C-alpha positions in Angstrom: 81.0 61.5 110.5 80.4 59.4 107.0 80.0 62.9 105.3 82.8 64.7 107.5 85.2 61.2 105.8 83.8 62.1 102.7 84.3 66.1 102.6 88.0 64.8 103.5 88.6 62.8 101.0 87.5 64.8 98.3 89.4 67.9 99.4 92.7 64.9 99.7 92.1 63.9 96.1 91.8 67.6 94.6 94.5 69.3 96.6 96.8 67.5 97.9 98.7 65.7 94.4 98.5 69.6 93.5 100.3 70.7 96.8 103.2 67.9 96.2 103.4 68.3 92.1 105.1 71.6 93.0 107.5 72.7 95.1 107.3 73.1 99.2 107.8 76.5 99.7 105.6 77.8 97.0 102.2 79.2 97.9 99.6 77.2 95.9 97.7 78.6 92.8 93.8 78.9 92.5 92.4 79.1 88.5 89.2 79.0 88.1 88.5 79.1 84.0 84.5 79.2 82.7 85.0 77.4 79.2 84.7 74.3 77.8 82.4 71.3 79.1 85.7 70.0 81.5 86.3 73.5 83.2 82.2 74.1 83.8 81.7 70.8 85.8 85.4 71.5 87.8 84.0 74.7 88.9 80.3 72.9 90.0 82.7 70.9 92.2 84.7 73.2 93.2 82.0 74.9 94.7 80.0 72.5 95.4 83.4 71.4 98.2 82.6 74.9 99.6 79.0 74.9 100.1 79.9 71.5 102.2 83.2 72.9 103.4 81.1 75.7 104.8 77.9 74.1 105.9 80.5 72.0 108.9 81.6 75.6 109.8 78.0 76.0 110.8 77.4 73.2 112.3 77.8 74.3 115.6 75.1 77.0 115.0 72.8 74.4 113.4 73.5 72.4 116.3 72.6 74.9 118.9 69.7 76.6 116.7 67.7 73.4 116.0 68.2 70.2 118.4 67.3 70.2 121.9 70.6 71.3 123.2 69.7 75.2 124.1 66.5 73.4 126.1 69.3 71.3 128.1 72.2 73.5 128.5 70.0 76.6 129.9 69.0 74.2 131.9 71.4 73.0 133.9 73.4 76.9 133.7 69.7 77.5 136.0 70.1 74.6 138.3 74.1 75.4 139.0 73.0 79.1 139.6 70.3 78.0 142.3 72.5 75.4 144.3 74.4 78.6 144.7 77.6 76.7 143.3 79.0 79.1 140.7 82.0 76.4 139.6 80.4 73.2 139.6 79.8 71.3 137.5 81.7 73.2 135.3 81.3 74.6 132.0 82.9 70.9 130.4 80.6 68.6 132.1 77.6 71.2 131.7 78.2 71.3 127.5 79.4 67.7 127.6 76.3 66.4 129.1 73.7 68.8 127.0 75.8 67.6 124.1 75.3 63.9 124.6 71.8 64.5 126.2 70.8 65.6 122.4 72.5 62.7 120.7 70.0 61.2 122.5 66.9 63.1 122.4 67.9 63.5 118.7 68.8 60.2 117.6 65.3 59.3 116.4 66.0 62.1 113.3 69.3 61.4 112.8 68.5 58.0 111.5 65.6 59.2 110.0 67.9 61.6 107.7 70.3 58.9 107.5 67.8 56.8 106.1 66.6 59.0 104.2 68.8 61.9 102.5 72.4 60.6 103.8 72.7 56.4 103.0 70.5 57.8 99.7 72.7 60.5 98.2 76.2 58.0 99.5 75.4 55.5 97.0 74.1 57.8 94.0 70.1 57.8 94.2 70.0 61.9 95.1 71.3 64.4 93.4 73.2 67.5 96.7 70.2 69.1 96.2 67.5 66.4 97.0 69.3 65.3 99.6 69.7 68.5 101.1 65.9 68.9 101.5 65.0 65.7 102.4 67.7 65.7 105.3 65.5 69.1 106.0 62.5 67.9 106.5 63.1 65.7 109.9 64.7 68.7 111.3 61.6 70.6 110.4 59.2 68.3 112.4 61.0 68.1 114.9 61.2 71.8 115.4 57.4 72.2 114.3 56.5 69.7 117.2 58.0 71.5 120.0 57.4 75.4 118.6 54.3 76.8 120.5 52.1 78.0 117.6 52.2 81.8 119.4 55.8 81.8 118.8 55.3 80.0 115.5 52.8 83.2 114.3 54.3 86.1 115.2 57.2 85.1 113.0 55.0 84.7 110.4 53.5 87.9 110.4 57.1 89.3 110.6 58.4 87.8 107.3 55.2 89.0 105.9 54.4 86.4 103.7 50.3 84.8 102.9 49.1 82.5 105.5 50.4 78.8 104.7 47.5 76.7 104.9 49.4 74.0 106.6 52.5 73.2 108.1 54.5 72.2 105.4 54.1 75.7 103.6 56.3 77.5 106.5 59.2 78.6 105.3 62.5 76.7 107.4 63.9 80.7 107.7 60.7 81.3 109.7 60.2 77.9 111.9 64.3 78.0 113.1 63.7 81.5 115.1 60.2 80.5 116.2 61.3 77.0 117.5 64.4 79.0 119.9 62.0 81.8 120.9 59.9 79.2 122.2 63.0 77.0 123.2 64.5 80.0 125.2 60.7 80.2 127.3 60.4 76.5 127.9 64.0 76.6 129.7 63.2 80.5 131.4 60.0 78.3 132.7 61.4 75.0 133.2 64.0 76.9 135.3 61.8 79.9 137.1 60.4 75.9 139.2 63.9 74.5 139.9 64.6 78.0 141.7 61.7 77.6 144.1 62.6 75.5 146.6 65.9 76.4 146.5 64.5 80.2 147.6 61.9 79.0 150.5 65.9 77.1 151.4 67.5 81.1 151.1 64.6 83.0 152.8 64.6 80.7 155.9 68.5 80.5 156.7 68.0 84.4 156.1 65.6 84.8 158.4 66.9 82.6 161.0 69.9 83.9 160.8 68.7 87.4 161.0 66.3 86.4 164.6 70.1 85.0 165.9 71.8 88.7 165.1 74.0 86.6 162.8 73.6 89.5 160.4 77.2 89.1 159.0 77.1 85.2 158.5 76.3 85.3 154.4 73.4 82.8 154.5 74.8 81.6 151.1 77.5 79.3 153.3 74.4 78.0 155.3 72.0 77.2 152.5 74.1 75.7 150.3 74.8 72.4 152.1 71.3 72.5 153.0 69.9 72.7 149.3 73.1 70.1 148.6 71.1 67.2 150.7 68.2 68.3 149.3 69.0 68.1 146.0 70.6 64.7 146.4 68.1 62.6 148.5 65.7 63.7 146.0 67.2 61.9 143.6 67.9 65.2 141.6 69.4 64.7 138.1 67.6 62.1 137.9 64.7 63.4 137.7 65.8 66.6 136.3 66.9 64.3 133.6 64.3 62.3 132.6 61.7 65.2 132.7 64.1 67.6 130.5 63.9 64.2 127.9 60.4 63.2 128.3 59.5 66.8 127.5 60.6 66.6 123.7 58.6 63.4 123.0 
């Protein structure tokens, strides 16, 4: 949030006065001139602002690919399909719950980024390049802690780089896809375990209806209430959310 406010402040300082100085109907003109020292510093500042805005644009992808969001949203979606209710809970609730649980799970990582990168950068103790390098370290540690070695070895081999001597030597562009692949497999494994008890209920209900000759009655209409009451009786949300959060520690 402080980074966003900082960027908005920079934009307001450099852009708003130039707009109001011209006619209200005229389009703003942008001139990039490489010449003396002052012009070069202005160009560097403009490029830095563009880079920061680009990072903010990619923030949703960073949140999805480098945090716990992927595992959470897939498991909750599979749970909804296992229960047989396609619209409840709605997508907004699933995404919102996954987002806030992601903030909860990633809070130690975010606090570490704030202490080692953001605060020193805001106080002028670190340059932008150094701050970015320090900010990626906690995210790398989180991803390396939850990635499978098999997936990591796959992308190291595909990238055709020399075998790293330690995890610190593994490039970040190799860690990210390996982490996402591991998260997808873990999410589907959890989803399979969730499906099993509800699948048993579907099979039992379908067998009973067929034995009674009620073949025209959709089994989902009878099995859905039983699956819902089972999920409520075992306090499913408590067990599922607790297990998902603990799986990252």
